[in-house]
N, C-alpha and C positions, 0 to 999 in steps of 0.2 A: 805469318805477318799480316797485319791489318793496315790497309791504306785507306784513310778517310778522305774522300774527295769533296771539296767545297768549291763548287763552280761559282757560287755567288755569296761569299762570306759577308759579314756585316759587323758593324758596331751596334750593339743592342742597347737602346735607351729605355729603361723601365721607369715609368712615372706612377707613383702610388697615390691614390686618393681614398678618402673615407667612404664616400658613396658617389659612384659615377653617374652623373646626370647628363643626358644628351641635350644639346642645344641650350646649355646653361654654363655658367662659370663654375669650374671645379678647382678647389684649392688643393695644391700639391703638397703632400705630406713628406714625400721622400723621392729622390731621384738617384739613379745609379747607371753607370755605363759598364758594359761587359763586351768582350769580343764574342762573336756569335755566328750564326748560320748553322744549319743542321750538321754539316760535316765537321765543322770546328767543335761543336758541342759534343759530338760523338767521340772525337779524339780526346777532349778534355775529360769526359766522364770515364773513358777507358783508363786514362792515367790515374784517376782517383781510385778506380776499382783494383788496379794493379796490373795493367796490361799496356804494353807499349804500342803505339800506333804512329804512323807517319801521316801528317796532315799535308794535303796538297790541293791544288786548284789554281784559281786566279787571284792576284792581289793587285789592287790599284791604289796609287797615291799614298798620302801620308797615313791614312787609316789602314791601308794594306800593310804598311811597314809596322804599324802599331800591333796588328794581329800577329805578324811574324815574330816580333820582339817578345810579346807576351807568351806566345807558345814556347819559344826557346827558353825564356825565363822559367817556365813551368816544367822544363825538361822534356818537352814534346818536340820531336824532330819535324821539320817542315821543308818542303820543296815546291814553292809556288812559282808560277809563271807570271812575271810582271806584265801588266797591261795598262794602257793609257786611261786617264780619267781618275775617278775617285771611288773608293769602296763605299757602299751604301750605308745608311743608318736606318735601322728599324726602330719603331717606337711601339712600346707596349704600355697600355693603360691598365693598371691593376687596381681593381675595386677591393679594398680590404674587407668590406662588410660581406661580400659574397664570394670572394676569392676567384671571381671571374676576371678574365683578361681579354682586352681588345687589342688586336695587333694592326699596325699600319706598316705594311711592307713595301719598301721602295723597290724599284726595278733593278738597280745596279748599273754599272758601266757597260758600254757597248764592247763586246768581245769579238775580235776578228777571226776569220777562218784560220789565219796563220797561228794565232794563239792556241786554238783548239788542236791544231796539228802538233805544235810544240808540246802541249800537255800529253797528248797520246804517245808521243815518242818517249817522253820521260817515263811514263808509266809502263810502256812496253819493255823497257830495260829492267824494270823492278818486279813485274808480275811473274810469278812462277807457280808451281803446283801447290805450294803451301800458302798462297796468298789469298786473302779475302779483300776484294775491292768494294768499299762501302760508298755508294753513290747516294748522297743525301741532300735534299733541298731543291731550291728553285734553280732555274737556268737564267743567266743574265741575257739582256737583249743581244741578238734578236729573239732569243727564247726558243731556239730550235732544239727539239729533243734528240736530234740526230747524234749529238755528241755523247749522250748517255747510251744510245744504241751502239755506237762504235766502241765505246769503252767496255760494255758488256760483251760484245763480240770478241774484242781483243782479249779479255780475261778468259773466255772460253777457249780461244785459240792457244793461249799460253798455258792452259791446264789449270787456271785459277778459278775462283768462285766469286760471285758478285751478290751484293745485297742492295736493293733499291728501296729508298724511302723518299717518296716525292708525291706531289699533288696528283689528283685524278687525271687531268688532261695529259700530264707528262707520262704517267703510267700507261694510259690508253695509247699514246703514240708509240711507246716502247713495245708494247705487246702487239700492236698492229704491224710493226716492222718485221716480226717473226723471231726476234731474239727473246730469250727468257732469262731473267735473273735467277740465281739459285734460291734467293730469299726475297720475298716482297713483304715489307712492313708498311702498313697504311693505317691511318686512323679513320674513324667512322665518317667524318666530314669529307675527307679526301675520297673515301670509298663512294659516297653518294655522287661526287662529281665524276668519278670514274664510271659509275653505272648509269648516271643520268636519271636516277630515281631514288626516293627515300630508302635508307637502309639503317634505320634506327633500332638499336637494341641487339641483344645477344643472338637471338634467333636469326634475324636478318643478316647480321654480320657473318654468322657461321655458314648460312646458305651461300652468301657471296664468296666466302673463302673456299668453300667446296668447289664452286664453279671455276674460280681462278686456278685452283689446284688441278682439277680434272680436265675441264674443257680447254683452259688456256695453258695447261701443262707447266704451271709454276710449281717447282718442287716443294717449297715451303712458303706458306702464306700466313701472316699474322696480322690481325686487325685489332688495334687498341681501342678501348672504349672509355678512356678517361678513368673516373672513379669506379666504373663497372668492370675494370680489368681488361681482359683480352680474350680472343679466341684464336686458335691456330689449327691449321690443317697441314699435314705432312705425311711422308711415308710411314712414320711411326703411329699415325692415327690422328684423331681429332681431340683437341684439348680446350677446356675452359679454364682460364687463368684468373685466380682471385688474388688481388694485391693485399699487402699488409694494410691494416687500418692505421691511418696517421691523421694528425691535425694539419690540414693543408695551409701553408703559408703562401705559396705560389706554385701553380702547376706549369709555369713557363719552363720549357726544356725537358719536361718529364718524358715525353715521347722519345727524345734524343737519348736520354739516360737509359730508357727501356731498351733501345736498340743497342746501346753500348753493352749493357748486361747480357743481351742475347749473343752478341759477337764474342764477348769474353767466354761464355759457356761453349760456343762452337769451336773457338780456337783452342781452348783447353780440352776439347773432345769430351765434354760432359754429355751425359744422356740428354736428349732433347727436352724431356720433362724438367730436368734440373736447370737447363739453360733458360727455359721459360720462367721458372721461379726466380732465378737470379735477375732476369730482366724486370719482373714485376717489383722486386725489392729495390732495384736501382731507380725505376720510375717513381716509386713511392718516396725514396730518399730524396729525389730532386724536389718533391713537393714541400720538403721541410726547409728549403733555403729560399731567400728572396731573389727576385729577378731571375737572370740566367746564370746565377752562381753555380747551378747544377748540383749534383749530388756530392756528398762527402763519403769517402770510402768506408769509414767506420759505421756510418748510418746504414749503408747497403748491407754489410755483413750482419749488423745487429737486427735488421728487419727481415733478413732472409728466412728465418724459421716461420714467419707469419705469412709467407707467400705459398700458394698452393696451385698446382696445375693438375687438373683432373682429366684423365683420359676417358673419352666418351665412346670411342668406336674402335673397331679393328682397323689395322693399317690399310690405307687405301693407296693403291699404286697410281702413278701418274698416267692418266689416260690420253 
């Protein structure tokens, strides 16, 4: 079972322009609204690929009800804790000429300690040895990473496994606490904020992944590099992942689809190399759709033969 935790879900507003010009007037060509937030996106992408996931987290106000309704309409189970306030709206500006996107991320509603306790207790009743707890995205105000720490620790105590996909400062706080997710997925920009130093390119990402795996004792580390694919370090060895070649419409949500593909492979007990290739196919499939529409299942399976994960080294134990 996969439980996708969205502590800070959102309504994603995607605004498309022909050429984005800073400090100038930009004519809007198209606009769309989607439910979003990393945890929500992972659950939606998993559904497209063919795997059931439960979406949970915090839901505030009318936008929170909208997220729940759309998930249920899509056949995705959900169990959110209601909190006061209103669910945030994220704004993405997509430049059609370059396929680059600029995101404006709001903080989200204030979440009380009582709401965090309520969420932990709900999850405690659900997590068992067969469960993957996917912790993806930002943390609402006050922004304390302790909730992620407690959820990872709870998953360990219940015999479950956890996957963490969050920005550098959150990952840094989690690792400093002493707990370790089973899987850490991070992109190169988030990695730089974790390391407090530039980490551009495959070689730098691989070196950082080795450090997180061995020195920080994270069992599986995956660093995504956008169009450059990904690198991964695990007990099975070190891998460089090459994605299928696609004409990019929008890369928004590609990292979330990548994680969904990886989770699918792990839950279905595929070999690690195959799980990485499915992840790359899912991430590329998301690039074919506008906004945060995410991947289409048919595209994922069609692109899968074009994804390759090359093993670079002998298995390295967790030091």
